[in-house]
C-alpha positions as CSV (number, residue, x, y, z in Angstrom):
1,Q,-6.1,-1.1,-19.8
2,A,-3.8,-1.8,-17.0
3,Q,-5.4,-0.5,-13.4
4,L,-5.1,-1.1,-9.8
5,V,-7.8,-1.2,-7.3
6,E,-7.4,-0.9,-3.6
7,S,-9.6,-1.9,-0.9
8,G,-9.8,-2.5,3.0
9,G,-9.7,1.0,4.1
10,G,-11.7,1.9,6.7
11,L,-12.1,3.2,10.5
12,V,-10.3,1.6,13.3
13,Q,-9.2,2.5,16.7
14,T,-5.9,3.3,18.0
15,G,-3.9,0.2,18.4
16,G,-6.0,-1.7,16.0
17,S,-5.3,-3.4,12.5
18,L,-6.3,-3.3,8.6
19,R,-5.2,-5.2,5.6
20,L,-5.3,-3.2,2.6
21,S,-5.3,-5.2,-1.0
22,C,-4.6,-4.1,-4.4
23,A,-5.6,-5.9,-7.1
24,A,-4.0,-5.5,-10.4
25,S,-5.0,-5.9,-13.9
26,V,-1.5,-5.8,-15.7
27,P,0.6,-7.9,-18.0
28,F,3.8,-9.4,-16.4
29,F,2.6,-8.7,-12.7
30,R,5.3,-10.3,-11.3
31,L,8.0,-7.9,-13.1
32,Y,6.9,-4.8,-11.3
33,A,8.2,-3.2,-8.1
34,L,5.0,-2.4,-5.9
35,N,4.8,0.4,-3.5
36,W,2.3,1.6,-1.2
37,H,2.2,5.7,-0.5
38,R,-0.1,7.6,1.8
39,Q,-1.3,11.1,1.9
40,A,-2.5,12.9,4.9
41,P,-4.8,16.2,4.5
42,G,-2.3,19.0,4.0
43,K,0.7,16.9,3.5
44,Q,2.7,15.5,0.8
45,R,2.3,11.8,-0.4
46,E,5.0,10.0,1.2
47,L,6.4,6.4,0.2
48,V,5.4,3.8,2.9
49,A,6.3,0.5,1.8
50,T,8.0,-1.4,-1.1
51,I,8.5,-5.0,-2.6
52,S,10.6,-5.5,-5.5
53,S,9.9,-8.2,-8.1
54,G,12.5,-10.3,-6.3
55,D,10.4,-9.6,-2.8
56,S,12.9,-7.4,-1.4
57,T,10.9,-5.1,1.2
58,N,11.7,-1.6,2.6
59,Y,9.6,0.4,4.7
60,A,9.4,4.0,5.9
61,D,10.8,4.6,9.4
62,S,7.6,5.6,10.6
63,V,5.9,2.2,9.8
64,K,8.8,-0.2,10.5
65,G,7.8,-3.1,12.8
66,R,4.0,-2.4,12.3
67,F,3.4,-2.6,8.7
68,T,4.2,-5.6,6.4
69,I,4.0,-5.2,2.5
70,S,3.8,-8.9,0.4
71,R,2.7,-9.9,-2.8
72,D,0.6,-12.8,-4.4
73,N,1.8,-13.0,-8.2
74,A,-0.6,-15.7,-8.7
75,K,-3.4,-13.2,-7.7
76,K,-1.9,-10.1,-8.8
77,T,-2.4,-8.8,-5.7
78,V,-0.4,-6.9,-3.2
79,Y,-1.0,-6.3,0.6
80,L,0.1,-4.2,3.2
81,Q,-1.0,-5.4,6.7
82,M,-1.2,-2.5,9.2
83,T,-1.1,-3.3,12.9
84,S,-0.4,-1.2,15.9
85,L,-2.3,1.8,14.2
86,K,-1.9,5.4,15.2
87,P,-3.8,8.3,14.7
88,E,-1.2,9.7,12.6
89,D,-1.5,6.7,10.0
90,T,-4.7,8.8,9.0
91,A,-4.1,8.9,5.3
92,V,-5.5,8.1,1.8
93,Y,-3.0,4.7,0.8
94,Y,-2.3,4.4,-2.7
95,C,-0.9,1.4,-4.5
96,N,1.8,2.0,-7.2
97,A,3.1,-0.6,-9.7
98,R,6.4,0.6,-11.6
99,R,8.8,-1.0,-14.1
100,S,10.6,0.3,-17.0
101,G,8.4,2.7,-19.0
102,S,5.0,2.0,-16.7
103,D,4.2,3.7,-13.6
104,I,0.4,2.6,-12.6
105,W,-1.6,4.1,-9.7
106,G,-4.6,2.9,-7.9
107,Q,-7.5,5.6,-6.8
108,G,-6.8,5.3,-3.3
109,T,-8.4,4.1,0.1
110,Q,-9.3,6.0,3.0
111,V,-7.5,4.8,6.3
112,T,-8.9,6.4,9.7
113,V,-7.7,6.0,13.0
114,S,-9.4,7.3,15.8
115,S,-7.8,8.1,19.3
């Protein structure tokens, strides 16, 4: 059964850094577009960063220049390097893998940025 497992969340002070990882057990991992989303309490889930199967990346305006998404197809893992963290980055972060006919989500990992 295809699944995604996030790790790396935690509590960090403003200005700090974290690296999230998402390990996938899916066939043909390299063909998936991979996304990181987040959902803060009382807010809608938002797309934070995307990396295509061809390694093209896109970011939400709120994280550009601070977050970097990357993938390691050999390890079937996608990463989100987060720097210069702000309290407004506090949220549950979800990994997502998409390709035609398939949309897989992880269970989420909590990131809390203290002021």
